[in-house]
C-alpha positions in Angstrom: -19.9 93.1 0.8 -17.0 90.7 0.5 -13.5 91.3 1.7 -10.3 89.4 1.2 -7.7 88.7 3.8 -4.2 89.5 2.5 -1.6 87.1 3.8 1.4 88.7 5.4 4.4 88.5 3.1 7.2 86.4 4.8 10.8 86.6 3.6 13.4 84.2 4.7 16.7 85.5 5.9 19.6 85.2 3.3 21.2 82.4 5.4 17.9 80.5 5.8 17.2 80.8 2.1 20.6 79.7 1.1 20.4 76.7 3.4 17.1 75.8 2.0 18.4 75.9 -1.6 21.4 73.8 -0.7 19.2 71.3 1.2 16.9 71.0 -1.8 19.9 70.5 -4.2 21.3 67.8 -1.8 18.0 65.9 -1.9 18.0 66.0 -5.7 21.7 64.8 -5.7 20.8 61.9 -3.5 17.7 60.8 -5.4 18.4 61.8 -9.0 22.2 62.5 -9.3 24.4 65.6 -9.4 23.8 66.0 -13.1 20.1 66.8 -12.4 20.9 69.9 -10.3 20.1 72.9 -12.4 18.8 76.3 -11.4 15.4 75.6 -12.9 15.2 72.1 -11.3 15.9 73.5 -7.8 13.5 76.4 -8.4 10.8 73.9 -9.2 11.6 71.9 -6.1 11.2 75.0 -3.9 8.4 76.6 -6.0 10.3 79.8 -6.5 11.6 81.6 -9.6 15.0 80.5 -11.1 16.2 84.0 -10.7 16.1 83.6 -6.9 18.3 80.5 -7.1 20.8 82.3 -9.4 20.9 85.2 -7.0 22.5 82.9 -4.4 24.3 80.7 -6.9 25.2 82.5 -10.1 27.1 79.5 -11.3 25.3 76.1 -11.0 28.7 74.4 -10.5 28.9 76.1 -7.1 25.5 74.7 -6.2 26.5 71.2 -7.3 29.6 71.3 -5.1 27.6 72.7 -2.1 25.0 70.0 -2.5 27.5 67.2 -2.5 29.4 68.8 0.4 26.2 69.2 2.4 25.2 65.5 1.9 28.7 64.2 2.5 29.2 66.2 5.7 25.8 65.0 7.0 26.9 61.4 6.3 30.2 61.9 8.1 28.5 63.4 11.1 26.1 60.5 11.2 28.7 57.7 10.8 31.6 59.3 12.7 30.4 62.2 14.9 33.1 64.8 15.6 32.4 64.8 19.3 30.7 61.5 20.3 29.4 61.6 23.8 29.2 57.9 24.6 31.4 54.8 24.3 35.0 54.1 23.5 36.8 54.3 20.1 36.2 50.6 19.8 32.4 51.1 20.2 32.5 54.0 17.7 34.2 51.9 15.1 31.8 49.0 15.6 28.9 51.3 15.1 30.6 52.9 12.1 31.0 49.5 10.3 27.4 48.5 11.1 26.2 51.7 9.4 28.4 51.4 6.3 26.8 48.2 5.1 23.4 47.5 3.7 20.9 49.3 1.5 20.6 52.4 3.7 24.2 53.3 2.7 23.6 52.8 -1.0 22.4 56.3 -1.8 25.5 57.8 -0.3 27.7 55.3 -2.1 26.1 56.3 -5.4 26.6 59.9 -4.7 30.3 59.5 -4.0 30.7 57.5 -7.2 28.8 60.2 -9.1 30.8 63.0 -7.6 34.2 61.4 -8.2 33.2 60.7 -11.8 32.0 64.3 -12.5 35.0 65.8 -10.7 37.1 64.8 -13.7 35.4 67.6 -15.6 34.3 70.0 -12.9 37.1 71.7 -10.9 34.9 73.2 -8.2 33.3 69.8 -7.5 36.8 68.2 -7.5 38.0 70.6 -4.9 35.0 69.7 -2.7 35.5 66.0 -3.2 39.2 66.3 -2.1 38.2 68.4 0.9 35.6 65.8 2.0 38.1 62.9 1.5 40.5 64.8 3.7 37.8 65.3 6.4 37.1 61.5 6.3 40.8 60.6 6.7 41.1 63.1 9.6 38.0 61.9 11.4 38.7 58.2 11.0 42.4 58.5 11.9 41.4 60.5 14.9 39.2 57.7 16.2 42.1 55.2 15.6 44.6 57.5 17.3 42.3 57.8 20.3 41.9 54.0 20.5 45.7 53.6 20.4 46.1 56.1 23.2 43.5 54.2 25.3 45.1 50.8 24.5 42.2 49.5 22.5 44.1 49.5 19.1 47.5 49.0 17.8 48.6 51.2 14.9 52.0 52.9 14.2 50.4 55.1 11.5 46.8 56.0 12.2 46.4 58.0 9.0 47.8 55.2 6.8 45.5 52.7 8.6 42.5 55.0 8.0 43.4 55.2 4.3 43.6 51.4 3.9 40.2 51.0 5.6 38.6 53.7 3.5 40.0 52.2 0.3 38.2 48.9 1.0 35.0 50.7 1.9 35.1 52.7 -1.4 35.8 49.5 -3.3 32.8 47.7 -1.8 30.7 50.8 -2.5 31.5 50.5 -6.2 28.8 47.9 -6.5 26.0 50.3 -5.4 25.1 51.2 -9.0 24.7 47.6 -10.0 22.5 46.6 -7.2 24.5 43.6 -6.3 23.4 42.8 -2.7 24.0 39.1 -2.5 27.6 39.1 -1.5 28.7 36.5 1.0 29.3 37.8 4.5 33.1 37.4 4.1 32.8 40.1 1.4 30.3 42.4 3.0 32.4 42.6 6.2 35.7 42.9 4.3 36.2 46.5 5.5 35.6 45.5 9.2 38.0 42.5 8.8 40.6 44.9 7.3 40.3 47.2 10.3 40.5 44.3 12.7 43.7 43.1 11.1 45.2 46.7 10.9 44.3 47.5 14.5 45.5 44.2 16.0 41.9 43.1 17.0 40.6 39.6 17.1 38.5 38.4 14.2 34.8 39.5 14.6 35.3 42.1 17.3 33.9 44.8 15.0 31.0 42.7 13.9 28.6 43.4 16.9 25.3 44.8 15.6 24.6 48.4 16.7 21.4 49.3 18.6 18.3 49.6 16.5 17.8 53.3 17.5 20.7 54.6 15.5 20.0 57.8 13.4 19.3 57.3 9.7 21.7 58.3 7.0 21.1 61.3 4.8 18.8 60.4 2.0 17.1 57.4 3.7 14.1 59.4 4.9 11.5 61.6 3.2 12.9 65.1 3.7 10.3 66.8 1.6 9.0 68.6 4.6 12.4 70.1 5.2 12.6 71.8 1.8 9.0 72.4 0.8 7.7 75.9 1.6 4.9 76.2 4.2 1.7 78.1 3.4 3.3 81.3 4.8 6.5 80.7 3.0 4.9 80.5 -0.4 4.0 84.1 -0.2 7.7 84.9 -1.1 7.8 82.5 -4.0 8.1 85.5 -6.3 10.8 87.1 -4.2 13.2 89.0 -6.3 16.9 89.2 -5.6 
């Protein structure tokens, strides 16, 4: 006589399920583009029914905005942590510029270009882009202001200085879609050189390479394990809202 062992049905909490959906959408955004985020595409990514995705995100525009916001926030926390535990503002900026150059940064550059283009037609995404830009200005100007307070930098207007630096970074990131990686060093370190000039630093101060053990940017590693259901999780793949 044969018997079958019925696996225990495992349901994720609403918060865990929502986070999983946003994480999967962010991965699609980074690897394929925001246009590729559909309810069906994310359902396929997670091996669930599209109805489950629409239960949490009835409007796909909300999921697109959340995906961009999730990836952009992870990028900000990697490049300019809100509460860094080591080093001075000067060290934080040196590390920041080391991380914003090279191929590891290209996926995020493409995502920003993608989001800014689509935001012309998608109000929900536009609001999220504006919010992320505000966060960037606030975080960078905070580091600059701290450096001024500690005597490392000179800047009468930290917010304006931050904007000037970010404009140069965005300009350089505009080449991410064309794959032009053969710029001379004077071009690739233009953002750092701008910061040195704006902050009253000697040429080359912000060019020191960061340690090799720095964390990787979002999208630079295989995150499939983070969004693919486990054997136990697949039992709720037919979960209904």
